[in-house]
N, C-alpha and C positions, 0 to 999 in steps of 0.2 A: 874881435880877438884882442886880448890884452897883450901888448909887447913891452917888455922892460927896456929901460935905457942903460942897464948894466951891461958893459961890453962882454964880460965873462959869460953872463947868461946867454947873450946873443950868440956867442961862439959855440956854446953847447947845443943850442937849438937849431943851428944852421942846417945840419944834415936832414933833420926832420922837416924843416920848411921846404927844402929842395924836393923831397919826396912828395910832399903834399901838393906842390905846384905841378910836378911832372907826371904823377901817376894818372890823372884823368886823360892826358893826351896819349900816354902809352896804352891805356885800356882801349881807346878808340883805334889806335894803329894795329894792335894785336888782335882785335876783333874776337874777344873771348866769347861773346854771345854766339858768334858764328860756329865756333868749335862745339858748343853745346848743341846747336841745331844738328850738326853732322852726326853726333852721337844719337840723337833722337831718331834721325832718319834711319840709322842702322838698326835701331831697336824696332822700327815700324815695318821692316821687311816682312812680307807675308810668309807663313810657314811653308816649308817643303812638304809636299803631299805624296801620297802613294803613287799617283800617276806621273810623278817626276823621276821614277826609278827606271833603270834598264838593268836586268838581271840575267844570270845564267840559269837555265832549267835543264832537266833531263827527261827524255822520252822513255816510257816504261821504266821508271826509276828503280824498281825492284829487280830488274832482269839479270839472269845468269845464263850464259850460253849453254845450250844442251851439249852432252858428250858427243853426240853425232848430230850435226846440224844439217837438216835437209836443204836449206837455202841460205844464201849469204845474209839475208835480212836478220837472221837470228844470231849471227856470229859477233856478239859483243857481250861484255859483262860489266855491270855496275858494282861499285863498292856499296856497302850498307848505307842506308839513308843518312845516318848521323855522320859517317865519314865524308859523304858528299858535301854535307853542310859545313863541316869543320875544316876539311882539307882542300876541297875543290871549289868552295864558294857558291855552291848551288843553293838557290833560294826558291826555285819552283820545281815541284815534284808531280809526277803523274803515276797514278795507281789504277790498275785494272782489277775489277772486283767481280768475282763469280759467286753464285750462291750454291752451297753444297748441303744436301739434306742431312749429312752427318756432322759436318764441321762448320756450318754457317758460312760466313763471308770469307772466301779464299782469294788469294792474290797470286795471279800468274797470267801469262799471255794467252796461251791456248793449249789444247791437249797435246800438241806436238812440240810445244815450247814452254815447258812448265817450271823451269828453274827460277828460283826467287830467293831473295835475301830476307823477306818477311812473309811467311806463308799465309798469314791471316791479316785481315784489315786492321784488327786490333793491334797486332804486332807492329804494323807500319805506323799507326797513329802513336803508339806508346814510344816507339823509337824516336820519332820526331819531337814528341812532346818533351821527352827527357832532355834532348839536346836543347830545345827552346828554353826550358827551365834553367839549364846551366849557362845559357847565353841570353839573358833577358833583354839585352839592348839591340838584338838583331832587328832589322826592318822586317815588315810582314813577309811571312812565307805564303806562297800560293800553292795549294794542294788541289790538283785536278783529279777528279775521280770518274773513271769510265766504267759503268755497269755493263757486264757482258751477259749474253744469252745465246741460246741455240735455236734460232727461229725455224730452221729447216726441220727440227725434230718435234715441233709442237704445233697444235692447232692454234688459230688466231686468238681464241678466247683464253686458252690456257697460257699462251705467251703473254697476253696482257696481264693476267693475274700474277704470273711469275715476275714480270717487270715491276708491277706495282709492289710486290712483296720485297724484292731486292732493294728498291728505292727507299721503302720504309725502313728496312733493316740498316741501310747505309746511314740514313738520317739519325736513327736511334743510336748507332754506335758512335757517330760524331758527338751526339749529345752526351753519351756515357763516358767517352774516353778523351774528349777534348773540352776543357772548361769553357763556359760561355764568356768569362772575363778575359779569355785569350783568343777569342774569335771575333772577327769583323763580319757582321751579318748584313744581309740586304736591308734590314730594318735600321741598322746603324748608319748606313750610307744614305738611305732615303730621308731620314729625319722627319721634318714636318711637310715635306713635299708630297704631292699626290702620287708620284711614281719615281722609280729608280732613274729612269731616263731624265726626268726633269731635275732631279737632284744632282746627277753627274754633270749635266750641262750647265746648270745654274749655280750650284754650290761647290762642286768639285768633290774630290775624295777626302777622307780623313787625313789629318796631318801625320807625318812620319813619327813625330814625337809621341802623339797619342796612340800610335799603332805598334810601338815597339813590343817585341815579345809575343805578337799575335799572329794569327793565320787567317787567310781567306780561302774558303772551300768553293770549288767550282765543279758543277756537274758537267762532265765532258760527254754530252749526248745531245742529239737533235731528234727531230721526228717524234715517234711514239713515246720514247723514254722521257724526253723533256716535257712533252704535253701532259703525261701522267703526273709528273712532279708538279707542274703548274696547276693541275686540277686539284692536287692535294694542298697546295699553297698558292692560292690566287694572288697575283701581284707580288709573289714571294714574301708575303706577310707571314712572319713567324718562321720562315725557312732558315736553315743553317747554310745552305748552298746558293750560290749564284748560278744562273743558267746561261747557255749560249742561245740567246733569243734574237729574233730578227731585228735588224736596225729599224728604229722608229717605234718598236713595241714598248709598252710600259716597263717591261723587265729588262730592256737592253742596257747593258753596262759593260759586259766583257765579251770579247770575240776571239776566235781562234782561226787564223789564216795561215795555212801551212806553207804556202809557196811565196816567199818574199820576192823572188825574181819576177813572177808574173803579176804580183799584186802590191808592189812597193808603194805605189801612189795611193791605193786604197787604204793600206795600213797607216801611212803617214797622215792621211785625212782623218781617219777615225781617232788617231792619237791626238791630233791637234784639236779635235772637238771635245776631248776629255775622256774618251772611252779607254778601257784597258784592252790590249791586244797581245796575244801569244802567237809566236811563229816558230818555224823550225829551220835549223841551219843545215840539216842533213837528213837523209832517209835511205834505209836499206843498204848502207855501206858504200854507195856509189861515190859520194864526195870524198869519203875517207880513203878509198883505194887509190884514187887519182890525185889526192891532195888538192881538190878543187874547192877553193874558198869563196867562189863567187856568190853562192847562196848564203853562206855565213855572213859575208860582208854586207850583202843586200839587207839581211835581217837586221843587223846592227844599224845600218844607215836609215832604215825605214822608221826607226823609233819604236818598234815593237818592244813591249815592256819586258817580256821574257822570251829568250831564244832557247828553244829546246833542242837537245842533242843526244846522240848515243855515245859521244866522246867528250866528257867533261874534263878529262885529264889525258896526259900522254900515255900512249899504248905502244908496247914493243912492236916494232915492225911497221909502224905508221908514223907519218909526219903530220897527220891531221888531228887537231883537237880544237876545242872551243874555249877561249878565255875572253872575258869582258875587257876591252881595252882600258887600261888605267883604272880598273875597278878595285874596290876595297871591301868586299869583292864585287859589288855592283857599282854602277856609275850613274851620273846624271843623264837623263834621257835627252838625246840630241834634238828632239822635236818639241817636247812639252816642258822641259825644266827651265827655270829662270836663269839669267846670265850669271847670277851670283851663287848658284848651286855648286857644291863640291861633293865629290864622292864620299869624303870623310864625314860630311854632314848627313849623308844618308845612313852610312854604317861604317864602322871601322873597328871590328873585333880583333883581338889578338889571335893570330893564327898559330 
């Protein structure tokens, strides 16, 4: 470096010379590179996934109490599905579906308990789809569908044909009324793996960000109904619905375990292994009448992904209802979510 002997020049350059000599030591002390590494670490956190959620659900989500209720079990009324989603934070719905020769797929509980906020399967789907389209940042909805039949009134062959027909009709109405680009299917989760089970255990569920504005459909049936559906869609290839399959089977991905008090350990184990589990916080009005929260609390502690209730909001005359603790409206799963998960990271819609 050239340095002049002129005193005035030296005086003008002195501050710059000090900076040149001191800056290297400051850089080392302040460890600027370390700060950059911390930022990279934050960016490299794995994505939040569907199985990191814990959400509120409703049992018989369409239900309206009959004018004269023969039993306590029927004495509850749900708000319309879109109200549940927007005002009560419900993200899991359950729909009972009957086949009617005149009106196609009808939605109600049974012939003694037929009150409903959406009389047809199409009505239910369109109501939820409209809400979803208006709130495209919601985390995935779970829509459980239970096909109903009257086995005592039909011969075995006739019943099998009727079950096969209603399952086909349910599948076709999902195809017709719920867009494929808003659906998370078994094929989406399976990916390149040989089975759903392998994909869930090895790769995990799709990320929350890739799943916003979408829904997962689950066939709430075991035995003959489930087997007929699997006959139509072996390995659930090409299917729109997941099934309740036996643990260890190629189709196993989602489970329903209603009693969290007696099965809390089993639920927690399945959740920790990557499966999705639904449970129930109450049944038949027993917990609501006595304000017994033991079952509800066990369901949340178990890590069940959806906790289904007849009481998603406060009801006059009862002190019992279900709310996800610190949910916005859902929360991070206490068993499966990473430590850095936040409920706002899952979903935080304006209420």
